[in-house]
PyMOL Python script that loads the backbone (N, CA, C, O; Angstrom):
from pymol import cmd

cmd.read_pdbstr("""\
ATOM      1  N   MET A   1     170.142  88.728 101.986  1.00  0.00           N
ATOM      2  CA  MET A   1     168.707  88.584 101.971  1.00  0.00           C
ATOM      3  C   MET A   1     168.113  89.835 102.627  1.00  0.00           C
ATOM      4  O   MET A   1     168.485  90.201 103.742  1.00  0.00           O
ATOM      5  N   ASP A   2     167.202  90.472 101.927  1.00  0.00           N
ATOM      6  CA  ASP A   2     166.529  91.640 102.476  1.00  0.00           C
ATOM      7  C   ASP A   2     165.455  91.209 103.456  1.00  0.00           C
ATOM      8  O   ASP A   2     164.694  90.280 103.185  1.00  0.00           O
ATOM      9  N   GLN A   3     165.392  91.889 104.600  1.00  0.00           N
ATOM     10  CA  GLN A   3     164.345  91.690 105.595  1.00  0.00           C
ATOM     11  C   GLN A   3     164.298  92.964 106.443  1.00  0.00           C
ATOM     12  O   GLN A   3     165.289  93.692 106.502  1.00  0.00           O
ATOM     13  N   PRO A   4     163.178  93.246 107.093  1.00  0.00           N
ATOM     14  CA  PRO A   4     162.976  94.558 107.702  1.00  0.00           C
ATOM     15  C   PRO A   4     163.572  94.781 109.095  1.00  0.00           C
ATOM     16  O   PRO A   4     163.592  95.923 109.553  1.00  0.00           O
ATOM     17  N   GLU A   5     164.046  93.772 109.773  1.00  0.00           N
ATOM     18  CA  GLU A   5     164.500  93.921 111.161  1.00  0.00           C
ATOM     19  C   GLU A   5     165.970  94.329 111.233  1.00  0.00           C
ATOM     20  O   GLU A   5     166.829  93.574 110.777  1.00  0.00           O
ATOM     21  N   PRO A   6     166.287  95.501 111.791  1.00  0.00           N
ATOM     22  CA  PRO A   6     167.687  95.953 111.829  1.00  0.00           C
ATOM     23  C   PRO A   6     168.607  95.106 112.713  1.00  0.00           C
ATOM     24  O   PRO A   6     169.817  95.084 112.487  1.00  0.00           O
ATOM     25  N   ALA A   7     168.062  94.412 113.710  1.00  0.00           N
ATOM     26  CA  ALA A   7     168.895  93.601 114.604  1.00  0.00           C
ATOM     27  C   ALA A   7     169.142  92.201 114.070  1.00  0.00           C
ATOM     28  O   ALA A   7     169.841  91.415 114.709  1.00  0.00           O
ATOM     29  N   VAL A   8     168.581  91.874 112.905  1.00  0.00           N
ATOM     30  CA  VAL A   8     168.666  90.512 112.374  1.00  0.00           C
ATOM     31  C   VAL A   8     169.603  90.452 111.179  1.00  0.00           C
ATOM     32  O   VAL A   8     169.513  91.258 110.253  1.00  0.00           O
ATOM     33  N   PHE A   9     170.501  89.480 111.221  1.00  0.00           N
ATOM     34  CA  PHE A   9     171.351  89.162 110.078  1.00  0.00           C
ATOM     35  C   PHE A   9     170.762  87.911 109.442  1.00  0.00           C
ATOM     36  O   PHE A   9     170.707  86.851 110.066  1.00  0.00           O
ATOM     37  N   ALA A  10     170.323  88.044 108.196  1.00  0.00           N
ATOM     38  CA  ALA A  10     169.706  86.938 107.466  1.00  0.00           C
ATOM     39  C   ALA A  10     170.461  86.750 106.161  1.00  0.00           C
ATOM     40  O   ALA A  10     170.707  87.716 105.438  1.00  0.00           O
ATOM     41  N   HIS A  11     170.831  85.506 105.857  1.00  0.00           N
ATOM     42  CA  HIS A  11     171.549  85.247 104.614  1.00  0.00           C
ATOM     43  C   HIS A  11     171.266  83.836 104.127  1.00  0.00           C
ATOM     44  O   HIS A  11     170.800  82.980 104.879  1.00  0.00           O
ATOM     45  N   THR A  12     171.555  83.616 102.863  1.00  0.00           N
ATOM     46  CA  THR A  12     171.406  82.291 102.271  1.00  0.00           C
ATOM     47  C   THR A  12     172.755  81.836 101.731  1.00  0.00           C
ATOM     48  O   THR A  12     173.612  82.650 101.387  1.00  0.00           O
ATOM     49  N   CYS A  13     172.921  80.542 101.666  1.00  0.00           N
ATOM     50  CA  CYS A  13     174.103  79.916 101.067  1.00  0.00           C
ATOM     51  C   CYS A  13     173.601  78.786 100.173  1.00  0.00           C
ATOM     52  O   CYS A  13     172.742  78.004 100.581  1.00  0.00           O
ATOM     53  N   SER A  14     174.131  78.700  98.962  1.00  0.00           N
ATOM     54  CA  SER A  14     173.727  77.639  98.038  1.00  0.00           C
ATOM     55  C   SER A  14     174.953  76.940  97.485  1.00  0.00           C
ATOM     56  O   SER A  14     175.969  77.569  97.188  1.00  0.00           O
ATOM     57  N   SER A  15     174.837  75.607  97.352  1.00  0.00           N
ATOM     58  CA  SER A  15     175.911  74.809  96.786  1.00  0.00           C
ATOM     59  C   SER A  15     175.346  73.460  96.373  1.00  0.00           C
ATOM     60  O   SER A  15     174.558  72.860  97.103  1.00  0.00           O
ATOM     61  N   ALA A  16     175.744  72.993  95.222  1.00  0.00           N
ATOM     62  CA  ALA A  16     175.367  71.665  94.731  1.00  0.00           C
ATOM     63  C   ALA A  16     173.863  71.423  94.809  1.00  0.00           C
ATOM     64  O   ALA A  16     173.426  70.330  95.170  1.00  0.00           O
ATOM     65  N   GLY A  17     173.077  72.430  94.474  1.00  0.00           N
ATOM     66  CA  GLY A  17     171.634  72.273  94.444  1.00  0.00           C
ATOM     67  C   GLY A  17     170.929  72.404  95.770  1.00  0.00           C
ATOM     68  O   GLY A  17     169.704  72.288  95.816  1.00  0.00           O
ATOM     69  N   ALA A  18     171.650  72.641  96.859  1.00  0.00           N
ATOM     70  CA  ALA A  18     171.041  72.809  98.179  1.00  0.00           C
ATOM     71  C   ALA A  18     171.156  74.273  98.600  1.00  0.00           C
ATOM     72  O   ALA A  18     172.148  74.942  98.308  1.00  0.00           O
ATOM     73  N   THR A  19     170.125  74.758  99.291  1.00  0.00           N
ATOM     74  CA  THR A  19     170.131  76.137  99.779  1.00  0.00           C
ATOM     75  C   THR A  19     169.854  76.146 101.271  1.00  0.00           C
ATOM     76  O   THR A  19     168.928  75.486 101.742  1.00  0.00           O
ATOM     77  N   LEU A  20     170.659  76.898 102.014  1.00  0.00           N
ATOM     78  CA  LEU A  20     170.449  77.118 103.438  1.00  0.00           C
ATOM     79  C   LEU A  20     169.950  78.528 103.651  1.00  0.00           C
ATOM     80  O   LEU A  20     170.370  79.451 102.953  1.00  0.00           O
ATOM     81  N   VAL A  21     169.051  78.706 104.616  1.00  0.00           N
ATOM     82  CA  VAL A  21     168.584  80.012 105.052  1.00  0.00           C
ATOM     83  C   VAL A  21     168.997  80.140 106.516  1.00  0.00           C
ATOM     84  O   VAL A  21     168.590  79.332 107.350  1.00  0.00           O
ATOM     85  N   LEU A  22     169.805  81.152 106.829  1.00  0.00           N
ATOM     86  CA  LEU A  22     170.391  81.315 108.160  1.00  0.00           C
ATOM     87  C   LEU A  22     169.956  82.652 108.739  1.00  0.00           C
ATOM     88  O   LEU A  22     170.144  83.697 108.116  1.00  0.00           O
ATOM     89  N   LEU A  23     169.373  82.616 109.937  1.00  0.00           N
ATOM     90  CA  LEU A  23     168.822  83.814 110.575  1.00  0.00           C
ATOM     91  C   LEU A  23     169.424  83.969 111.964  1.00  0.00           C
ATOM     92  O   LEU A  23     169.470  83.007 112.730  1.00  0.00           O
ATOM     93  N   HIS A  24     169.890  85.185 112.298  1.00  0.00           N
ATOM     94  CA  HIS A  24     170.521  85.462 113.589  1.00  0.00           C
ATOM     95  C   HIS A  24     169.962  86.768 114.140  1.00  0.00           C
ATOM     96  O   HIS A  24     170.050  87.804 113.480  1.00  0.00           O
ATOM     97  N   ASN A  25     169.389  86.734 115.337  1.00  0.00           N
ATOM     98  CA  ASN A  25     168.859  87.930 115.989  1.00  0.00           C
ATOM     99  C   ASN A  25     169.891  88.427 116.999  1.00  0.00           C
ATOM    100  O   ASN A  25     170.166  87.747 117.988  1.00  0.00           O
ATOM    101  N   PHE A  26     170.459  89.597 116.760  1.00  0.00           N
ATOM    102  CA  PHE A  26     171.447  90.176 117.663  1.00  0.00           C
ATOM    103  C   PHE A  26     170.819  91.152 118.646  1.00  0.00           C
ATOM    104  O   PHE A  26     171.530  91.877 119.341  1.00  0.00           O
ATOM    105  N   GLY A  27     169.485  91.176 118.711  1.00  0.00           N
ATOM    106  CA  GLY A  27     168.786  92.093 119.603  1.00  0.00           C
ATOM    107  C   GLY A  27     168.202  91.387 120.809  1.00  0.00           C
ATOM    108  O   GLY A  27     168.143  90.158 120.867  1.00  0.00           O
ATOM    109  N   GLU A  28     167.769  92.192 121.774  1.00  0.00           N
ATOM    110  CA  GLU A  28     167.225  91.652 123.021  1.00  0.00           C
ATOM    111  C   GLU A  28     165.711  91.445 122.974  1.00  0.00           C
ATOM    112  O   GLU A  28     165.120  91.003 123.959  1.00  0.00           O
ATOM    113  N   ASP A  29     165.084  91.756 121.850  1.00  0.00           N
ATOM    114  CA  ASP A  29     163.639  91.590 121.693  1.00  0.00           C
ATOM    115  C   ASP A  29     163.324  90.442 120.737  1.00  0.00           C
ATOM    116  O   ASP A  29     164.077  90.175 119.801  1.00  0.00           O
ATOM    117  N   THR A  30     162.200  89.766 120.984  1.00  0.00           N
ATOM    118  CA  THR A  30     161.688  88.773 120.044  1.00  0.00           C
ATOM    119  C   THR A  30     161.216  89.506 118.797  1.00  0.00           C
ATOM    120  O   THR A  30     160.569  90.549 118.895  1.00  0.00           O
ATOM    121  N   VAL A  31     161.536  88.966 117.630  1.00  0.00           N
ATOM    122  CA  VAL A  31     161.144  89.601 116.368  1.00  0.00           C
ATOM    123  C   VAL A  31     160.562  88.555 115.418  1.00  0.00           C
ATOM    124  O   VAL A  31     160.861  87.364 115.510  1.00  0.00           O
ATOM    125  N   LYS A  32     159.725  89.038 114.507  1.00  0.00           N
ATOM    126  CA  LYS A  32     159.246  88.212 113.399  1.00  0.00           C
ATOM    127  C   LYS A  32     160.007  88.653 112.162  1.00  0.00           C
ATOM    128  O   LYS A  32     160.018  89.834 111.815  1.00  0.00           O
ATOM    129  N   VAL A  33     160.636  87.705 111.508  1.00  0.00           N
ATOM    130  CA  VAL A  33     161.443  87.978 110.330  1.00  0.00           C
ATOM    131  C   VAL A  33     160.720  87.442 109.107  1.00  0.00           C
ATOM    132  O   VAL A  33     160.342  86.271 109.056  1.00  0.00           O
ATOM    133  N   SER A  34     160.534  88.304 108.128  1.00  0.00           N
ATOM    134  CA  SER A  34     159.952  87.885 106.854  1.00  0.00           C
ATOM    135  C   SER A  34     161.032  87.994 105.790  1.00  0.00           C
ATOM    136  O   SER A  34     161.823  88.937 105.790  1.00  0.00           O
ATOM    137  N   GLY A  35     161.061  87.041 104.900  1.00  0.00           N
ATOM    138  CA  GLY A  35     162.061  87.049 103.837  1.00  0.00           C
ATOM    139  C   GLY A  35     161.639  86.119 102.717  1.00  0.00           C
ATOM    140  O   GLY A  35     160.516  85.615 102.675  1.00  0.00           O
ATOM    141  N   ARG A  36     162.588  85.910 101.807  1.00  0.00           N
ATOM    142  CA  ARG A  36     162.362  84.998 100.674  1.00  0.00           C
ATOM    143  C   ARG A  36     163.555  84.068 100.554  1.00  0.00           C
ATOM    144  O   ARG A  36     164.705  84.485 100.689  1.00  0.00           O
ATOM    145  N   ALA A  37     163.262  82.805 100.299  1.00  0.00           N
ATOM    146  CA  ALA A  37     164.318  81.800 100.161  1.00  0.00           C
ATOM    147  C   ALA A  37     164.943  81.813  98.776  1.00  0.00           C
ATOM    148  O   ALA A  37     165.946  81.138  98.547  1.00  0.00           O
ATOM    149  N   GLY A  38     164.372  82.562  97.859  1.00  0.00           N
ATOM    150  CA  GLY A  38     164.884  82.619  96.496  1.00  0.00           C
ATOM    151  C   GLY A  38     165.006  84.051  96.016  1.00  0.00           C
ATOM    152  O   GLY A  38     164.665  84.979  96.750  1.00  0.00           O
ATOM    153  N   PRO A  39     165.476  84.243  94.821  1.00  0.00           N
ATOM    154  CA  PRO A  39     165.637  85.597  94.288  1.00  0.00           C
ATOM    155  C   PRO A  39     164.288  86.270  94.022  1.00  0.00           C
ATOM    156  O   PRO A  39     163.299  85.610  93.703  1.00  0.00           O
ATOM    157  N   GLU A  40     164.273  87.592  94.159  1.00  0.00           N
ATOM    158  CA  GLU A  40     163.050  88.368  93.936  1.00  0.00           C
ATOM    159  C   GLU A  40     162.493  88.164  92.529  1.00  0.00           C
ATOM    160  O   GLU A  40     161.278  88.204  92.336  1.00  0.00           O
ATOM    161  N   ASP A  41     163.362  87.948  91.553  1.00  0.00           N
ATOM    162  CA  ASP A  41     162.913  87.814  90.169  1.00  0.00           C
ATOM    163  C   ASP A  41     162.725  86.359  89.747  1.00  0.00           C
ATOM    164  O   ASP A  41     162.616  86.068  88.556  1.00  0.00           O
ATOM    165  N   GLY A  42     162.685  85.444  90.717  1.00  0.00           N
ATOM    166  CA  GLY A  42     162.496  84.032  90.404  1.00  0.00           C
ATOM    167  C   GLY A  42     161.059  83.728  90.022  1.00  0.00           C
ATOM    168  O   GLY A  42     160.187  84.582  90.176  1.00  0.00           O
ATOM    169  N   PRO A  43     160.801  82.534  89.530  1.00  0.00           N
ATOM    170  CA  PRO A  43     159.439  82.136  89.150  1.00  0.00           C
ATOM    171  C   PRO A  43     158.490  82.225  90.345  1.00  0.00           C
ATOM    172  O   PRO A  43     158.867  81.882  91.466  1.00  0.00           O
ATOM    173  N   SER A  44     157.269  82.680  90.110  1.00  0.00           N
ATOM    174  CA  SER A  44     156.326  82.929  91.202  1.00  0.00           C
ATOM    175  C   SER A  44     155.879  81.652  91.916  1.00  0.00           C
ATOM    176  O   SER A  44     155.392  81.724  93.045  1.00  0.00           O
ATOM    177  N   ARG A  45     156.033  80.502  91.291  1.00  0.00           N
ATOM    178  CA  ARG A  45     155.616  79.243  91.919  1.00  0.00           C
ATOM    179  C   ARG A  45     156.784  78.266  92.096  1.00  0.00           C
ATOM    180  O   ARG A  45     156.570  77.058  92.202  1.00  0.00           O
ATOM    181  N   ALA A  46     157.991  78.772  92.128  1.00  0.00           N
ATOM    182  CA  ALA A  46     159.175  77.912  92.208  1.00  0.00           C
ATOM    183  C   ALA A  46     159.249  77.121  93.513  1.00  0.00           C
ATOM    184  O   ALA A  46     159.945  76.108  93.578  1.00  0.00           O
ATOM    185  N   PHE A  47     158.542  77.568  94.552  1.00  0.00           N
ATOM    186  CA  PHE A  47     158.641  76.920  95.856  1.00  0.00           C
ATOM    187  C   PHE A  47     157.325  76.268  96.283  1.00  0.00           C
ATOM    188  O   PHE A  47     157.103  76.024  97.469  1.00  0.00           O
ATOM    189  N   ARG A  48     156.462  75.990  95.320  1.00  0.00           N
ATOM    190  CA  ARG A  48     155.178  75.348  95.634  1.00  0.00           C
ATOM    191  C   ARG A  48     155.432  74.015  96.338  1.00  0.00           C
ATOM    192  O   ARG A  48     156.132  73.153  95.808  1.00  0.00           O
ATOM    193  N   GLY A  49     154.858  73.848  97.542  1.00  0.00           N
ATOM    194  CA  GLY A  49     155.006  72.622  98.312  1.00  0.00           C
ATOM    195  C   GLY A  49     156.318  72.508  99.068  1.00  0.00           C
ATOM    196  O   GLY A  49     156.574  71.489  99.709  1.00  0.00           O
ATOM    197  N   ALA A  50     157.154  73.538  99.004  1.00  0.00           N
ATOM    198  CA  ALA A  50     158.470  73.500  99.664  1.00  0.00           C
ATOM    199  C   ALA A  50     158.362  73.979 101.114  1.00  0.00           C
ATOM    200  O   ALA A  50     157.385  74.616 101.507  1.00  0.00           O
ATOM    201  N   SER A  51     159.385  73.657 101.885  1.00  0.00           N
ATOM    202  CA  SER A  51     159.430  74.100 103.271  1.00  0.00           C
ATOM    203  C   SER A  51     160.875  74.351 103.685  1.00  0.00           C
ATOM    204  O   SER A  51     161.822  73.943 103.012  1.00  0.00           O
ATOM    205  N   LEU A  52     161.007  75.035 104.815  1.00  0.00           N
ATOM    206  CA  LEU A  52     162.314  75.213 105.442  1.00  0.00           C
ATOM    207  C   LEU A  52     162.447  74.139 106.512  1.00  0.00           C
ATOM    208  O   LEU A  52     161.684  74.127 107.477  1.00  0.00           O
ATOM    209  N   LEU A  53     163.412  73.235 106.349  1.00  0.00           N
ATOM    210  CA  LEU A  53     163.659  72.183 107.341  1.00  0.00           C
ATOM    211  C   LEU A  53     164.607  72.724 108.396  1.00  0.00           C
ATOM    212  O   LEU A  53     165.718  73.148 108.079  1.00  0.00           O
ATOM    213  N   ASP A  54     164.172  72.711 109.648  1.00  0.00           N
ATOM    214  CA  ASP A  54     164.998  73.243 110.735  1.00  0.00           C
ATOM    215  C   ASP A  54     166.151  72.291 111.014  1.00  0.00           C
ATOM    216  O   ASP A  54     165.928  71.136 111.375  1.00  0.00           O
ATOM    217  N   LEU A  55     167.360  72.756 110.854  1.00  0.00           N
ATOM    218  CA  LEU A  55     168.551  71.918 111.025  1.00  0.00           C
ATOM    219  C   LEU A  55     168.951  71.737 112.480  1.00  0.00           C
ATOM    220  O   LEU A  55     169.799  70.900 112.790  1.00  0.00           O
ATOM    221  N   LEU A  56     168.342  72.520 113.388  1.00  0.00           N
ATOM    222  CA  LEU A  56     168.725  72.451 114.793  1.00  0.00           C
ATOM    223  C   LEU A  56     167.613  71.876 115.671  1.00  0.00           C
ATOM    224  O   LEU A  56     167.633  72.035 116.892  1.00  0.00           O
ATOM    225  N   GLY A  57     166.645  71.209 115.043  1.00  0.00           N
ATOM    226  CA  GLY A  57     165.649  70.480 115.804  1.00  0.00           C
ATOM    227  C   GLY A  57     164.376  71.224 116.144  1.00  0.00           C
ATOM    228  O   GLY A  57     163.566  70.707 116.914  1.00  0.00           O
ATOM    229  N   GLY A  58     164.163  72.396 115.616  1.00  0.00           N
ATOM    230  CA  GLY A  58     162.919  73.120 115.858  1.00  0.00           C
ATOM    231  C   GLY A  58     161.862  72.750 114.837  1.00  0.00           C
ATOM    232  O   GLY A  58     161.973  71.739 114.144  1.00  0.00           O
ATOM    233  N   ASP A  59     160.845  73.576 114.754  1.00  0.00           N
ATOM    234  CA  ASP A  59     159.748  73.331 113.825  1.00  0.00           C
ATOM    235  C   ASP A  59     160.124  73.739 112.408  1.00  0.00           C
ATOM    236  O   ASP A  59     160.797  74.748 112.199  1.00  0.00           O
ATOM    237  N   ASN A  60     159.685  72.949 111.442  1.00  0.00           N
ATOM    238  CA  ASN A  60     159.854  73.297 110.034  1.00  0.00           C
ATOM    239  C   ASN A  60     158.867  74.405 109.683  1.00  0.00           C
ATOM    240  O   ASN A  60     157.847  74.572 110.351  1.00  0.00           O
ATOM    241  N   VAL A  61     159.179  75.161 108.631  1.00  0.00           N
ATOM    242  CA  VAL A  61     158.368  76.305 108.228  1.00  0.00           C
ATOM    243  C   VAL A  61     157.954  76.119 106.773  1.00  0.00           C
ATOM    244  O   VAL A  61     158.817  76.000 105.903  1.00  0.00           O
ATOM    245  N   PRO A  62     156.646  76.091 106.486  1.00  0.00           N
ATOM    246  CA  PRO A  62     156.226  75.990 105.085  1.00  0.00           C
ATOM    247  C   PRO A  62     156.566  77.281 104.341  1.00  0.00           C
ATOM    248  O   PRO A  62     156.473  78.374 104.899  1.00  0.00           O
ATOM    249  N   LEU A  63     156.959  77.141 103.080  1.00  0.00           N
ATOM    250  CA  LEU A  63     157.251  78.299 102.238  1.00  0.00           C
ATOM    251  C   LEU A  63     156.033  78.657 101.396  1.00  0.00           C
ATOM    252  O   LEU A  63     155.260  77.786 100.998  1.00  0.00           O
ATOM    253  N   GLU A  64     155.875  79.942 101.133  1.00  0.00           N
ATOM    254  CA  GLU A  64     154.881  80.390 100.165  1.00  0.00           C
ATOM    255  C   GLU A  64     155.348  79.928  98.783  1.00  0.00           C
ATOM    256  O   GLU A  64     156.537  79.657  98.617  1.00  0.00           O
ATOM    257  N   PRO A  65     154.476  79.827  97.798  1.00  0.00           N
ATOM    258  CA  PRO A  65     154.889  79.388  96.460  1.00  0.00           C
ATOM    259  C   PRO A  65     156.016  80.233  95.852  1.00  0.00           C
ATOM    260  O   PRO A  65     156.781  79.741  95.022  1.00  0.00           O
ATOM    261  N   ASP A  66     156.119  81.513  96.266  1.00  0.00           N
ATOM    262  CA  ASP A  66     157.180  82.376  95.745  1.00  0.00           C
ATOM    263  C   ASP A  66     158.448  82.345  96.606  1.00  0.00           C
ATOM    264  O   ASP A  66     159.389  83.091  96.337  1.00  0.00           O
ATOM    265  N   GLY A  67     158.484  81.491  97.639  1.00  0.00           N
ATOM    266  CA  GLY A  67     159.644  81.370  98.515  1.00  0.00           C
ATOM    267  C   GLY A  67     159.574  82.226  99.760  1.00  0.00           C
ATOM    268  O   GLY A  67     160.513  82.232 100.556  1.00  0.00           O
ATOM    269  N   GLY A  68     158.479  82.951  99.947  1.00  0.00           N
ATOM    270  CA  GLY A  68     158.329  83.802 101.125  1.00  0.00           C
ATOM    271  C   GLY A  68     158.111  82.997 102.396  1.00  0.00           C
ATOM    272  O   GLY A  68     157.572  81.891 102.370  1.00  0.00           O
ATOM    273  N   PHE A  69     158.548  83.587 103.522  1.00  0.00           N
ATOM    274  CA  PHE A  69     158.365  82.947 104.824  1.00  0.00           C
ATOM    275  C   PHE A  69     158.349  84.008 105.920  1.00  0.00           C
ATOM    276  O   PHE A  69     158.800  85.135 105.718  1.00  0.00           O
ATOM    277  N   THR A  70     157.820  83.627 107.085  1.00  0.00           N
ATOM    278  CA  THR A  70     157.896  84.443 108.292  1.00  0.00           C
ATOM    279  C   THR A  70     158.297  83.518 109.429  1.00  0.00           C
ATOM    280  O   THR A  70     157.701  82.458 109.620  1.00  0.00           O
ATOM    281  N   VAL A  71     159.317  83.928 110.186  1.00  0.00           N
ATOM    282  CA  VAL A  71     159.859  83.120 111.277  1.00  0.00           C
ATOM    283  C   VAL A  71     160.021  84.019 112.494  1.00  0.00           C
ATOM    284  O   VAL A  71     160.439  85.170 112.370  1.00  0.00           O
ATOM    285  N   GLU A  72     159.693  83.499 113.658  1.00  0.00           N
ATOM    286  CA  GLU A  72     159.919  84.232 114.902  1.00  0.00           C
ATOM    287  C   GLU A  72     161.270  83.829 115.475  1.00  0.00           C
ATOM    288  O   GLU A  72     161.621  82.650 115.516  1.00  0.00           O
ATOM    289  N   LEU A  73     162.024  84.841 115.918  1.00  0.00           N
ATOM    290  CA  LEU A  73     163.316  84.613 116.573  1.00  0.00           C
ATOM    291  C   LEU A  73     163.262  85.230 117.962  1.00  0.00           C
ATOM    292  O   LEU A  73     162.885  86.392 118.117  1.00  0.00           O
ATOM    293  N   GLY A  74     163.635  84.459 118.964  1.00  0.00           N
ATOM    294  CA  GLY A  74     163.700  84.988 120.319  1.00  0.00           C
ATOM    295  C   GLY A  74     164.892  85.917 120.482  1.00  0.00           C
ATOM    296  O   GLY A  74     165.704  86.058 119.568  1.00  0.00           O
ATOM    297  N   PRO A  75     164.998  86.556 121.655  1.00  0.00           N
ATOM    298  CA  PRO A  75     166.140  87.420 121.920  1.00  0.00           C
ATOM    299  C   PRO A  75     167.462  86.660 121.717  1.00  0.00           C
ATOM    300  O   PRO A  75     167.655  85.574 122.264  1.00  0.00           O
ATOM    301  N   TYR A  76     168.337  87.232 120.948  1.00  0.00           N
ATOM    302  CA  TYR A  76     169.647  86.638 120.632  1.00  0.00           C
ATOM    303  C   TYR A  76     169.517  85.232 120.040  1.00  0.00           C
ATOM    304  O   TYR A  76     170.432  84.417 120.152  1.00  0.00           O
ATOM    305  N   GLY A  77     168.384  84.961 119.418  1.00  0.00           N
ATOM    306  CA  GLY A  77     168.110  83.634 118.872  1.00  0.00           C
ATOM    307  C   GLY A  77     168.617  83.472 117.451  1.00  0.00           C
ATOM    308  O   GLY A  77     168.983  84.440 116.786  1.00  0.00           O
ATOM    309  N   TYR A  78     168.630  82.248 117.011  1.00  0.00           N
ATOM    310  CA  TYR A  78     169.050  81.929 115.646  1.00  0.00           C
ATOM    311  C   TYR A  78     168.309  80.695 115.173  1.00  0.00           C
ATOM    312  O   TYR A  78     167.922  79.837 115.966  1.00  0.00           O
ATOM    313  N   ARG A  79     168.119  80.622 113.875  1.00  0.00           N
ATOM    314  CA  ARG A  79     167.502  79.456 113.233  1.00  0.00           C
ATOM    315  C   ARG A  79     168.280  79.184 111.954  1.00  0.00           C
ATOM    316  O   ARG A  79     168.623  80.109 111.218  1.00  0.00           O
ATOM    317  N   TRP A  80     168.553  77.925 111.696  1.00  0.00           N
ATOM    318  CA  TRP A  80     169.222  77.494 110.477  1.00  0.00           C
ATOM    319  C   TRP A  80     168.303  76.513 109.770  1.00  0.00           C
ATOM    320  O   TRP A  80     167.832  75.543 110.363  1.00  0.00           O
ATOM    321  N   PHE A  81     168.055  76.778 108.499  1.00  0.00           N
ATOM    322  CA  PHE A  81     167.140  75.957 107.724  1.00  0.00           C
ATOM    323  C   PHE A  81     167.779  75.492 106.426  1.00  0.00           C
ATOM    324  O   PHE A  81     168.708  76.115 105.910  1.00  0.00           O
ATOM    325  N   ARG A  82     167.260  74.384 105.911  1.00  0.00           N
ATOM    326  CA  ARG A  82     167.573  73.924 104.557  1.00  0.00           C
ATOM    327  C   ARG A  82     166.284  73.960 103.761  1.00  0.00           C
ATOM    328  O   ARG A  82     165.253  73.465 104.217  1.00  0.00           O
ATOM    329  N   VAL A  83     166.336  74.545 102.572  1.00  0.00           N
ATOM    330  CA  VAL A  83     165.161  74.573 101.703  1.00  0.00           C
ATOM    331  C   VAL A  83     164.937  73.158 101.181  1.00  0.00           C
ATOM    332  O   VAL A  83     165.841  72.532 100.627  1.00  0.00           O
ATOM    333  N   HIS A  84     163.714  72.668 101.370  1.00  0.00           N
ATOM    334  CA  HIS A  84     163.364  71.330 100.913  1.00  0.00           C
ATOM    335  C   HIS A  84     162.166  71.431  99.978  1.00  0.00           C
ATOM    336  O   HIS A  84     161.084  71.853 100.386  1.00  0.00           O
ATOM    337  N   LYS A  85     162.365  71.043  98.729  1.00  0.00           N
ATOM    338  CA  LYS A  85     161.284  71.032  97.738  1.00  0.00           C
ATOM    339  C   LYS A  85     160.780  69.605  97.575  1.00  0.00           C
ATOM    340  O   LYS A  85     161.523  68.653  97.815  1.00  0.00           O
ATOM    341  N   PRO A  86     159.513  69.447  97.165  1.00  0.00           N
ATOM    342  CA  PRO A  86     158.999  68.091  96.930  1.00  0.00           C
ATOM    343  C   PRO A  86     159.921  67.319  95.984  1.00  0.00           C
ATOM    344  O   PRO A  86     160.322  67.838  94.942  1.00  0.00           O
ATOM    345  N   GLY A  87     160.250  66.103  96.344  1.00  0.00           N
ATOM    346  CA  GLY A  87     161.135  65.273  95.534  1.00  0.00           C
ATOM    347  C   GLY A  87     162.591  65.326  95.943  1.00  0.00           C
ATOM    348  O   GLY A  87     163.380  64.478  95.526  1.00  0.00           O
ATOM    349  N   ASP A  88     162.971  66.329  96.769  1.00  0.00           N
ATOM    350  CA  ASP A  88     164.358  66.398  97.260  1.00  0.00           C
ATOM    351  C   ASP A  88     164.587  65.270  98.263  1.00  0.00           C
ATOM    352  O   ASP A  88     163.685  64.874  99.002  1.00  0.00           O
ATOM    353  N   ARG A  89     165.815  64.769  98.267  1.00  0.00           N
ATOM    354  CA  ARG A  89     166.190  63.817  99.294  1.00  0.00           C
ATOM    355  C   ARG A  89     166.377  64.567 100.599  1.00  0.00           C
ATOM    356  O   ARG A  89     166.744  65.741 100.588  1.00  0.00           O
ATOM    357  N   LEU A  90     166.127  63.902 101.736  1.00  0.00           N
ATOM    358  CA  LEU A  90     166.316  64.552 103.024  1.00  0.00           C
ATOM    359  C   LEU A  90     167.772  64.587 103.442  1.00  0.00           C
ATOM    360  O   LEU A  90     168.178  65.499 104.162  1.00  0.00           O
ATOM    361  N   ALA A  91     168.565  63.628 103.016  1.00  0.00           N
ATOM    362  CA  ALA A  91     169.984  63.602 103.371  1.00  0.00           C
ATOM    363  C   ALA A  91     170.805  63.403 102.106  1.00  0.00           C
ATOM    364  O   ALA A  91     170.354  62.741 101.171  1.00  0.00           O
ATOM    365  N   PRO A  92     172.010  63.972 102.069  1.00  0.00           N
ATOM    366  CA  PRO A  92     172.855  63.789 100.892  1.00  0.00           C
ATOM    367  C   PRO A  92     173.342  62.365 100.729  1.00  0.00           C
ATOM    368  O   PRO A  92     174.065  62.065  99.779  1.00  0.00           O
TER     369      PRO A  92
END
""", "prot")
cmd.dss("prot")
cmd.show_as("cartoon", "prot")
cmd.util.cbc("prot")
cmd.orient("prot")
């Protein structure tokens, strides 16, 4: 996943229709990470009404209709999310 912060490792994993967005800050500064939960060439409204569900108990993050998001990571912080679209079940 492309994002502008050099100290941040951001990646996605997809399987069986579920997508995870995983963000790790290896730096000592708080950073804002912007990225996309889907491919750059995907439909412009594929994520309408979708959000990133925080798997570790933090706040959920609404997605832009194109899958864009911005998340703040503290020093050496990490966030793990599951992409949740309207109509998706919350648990497998």
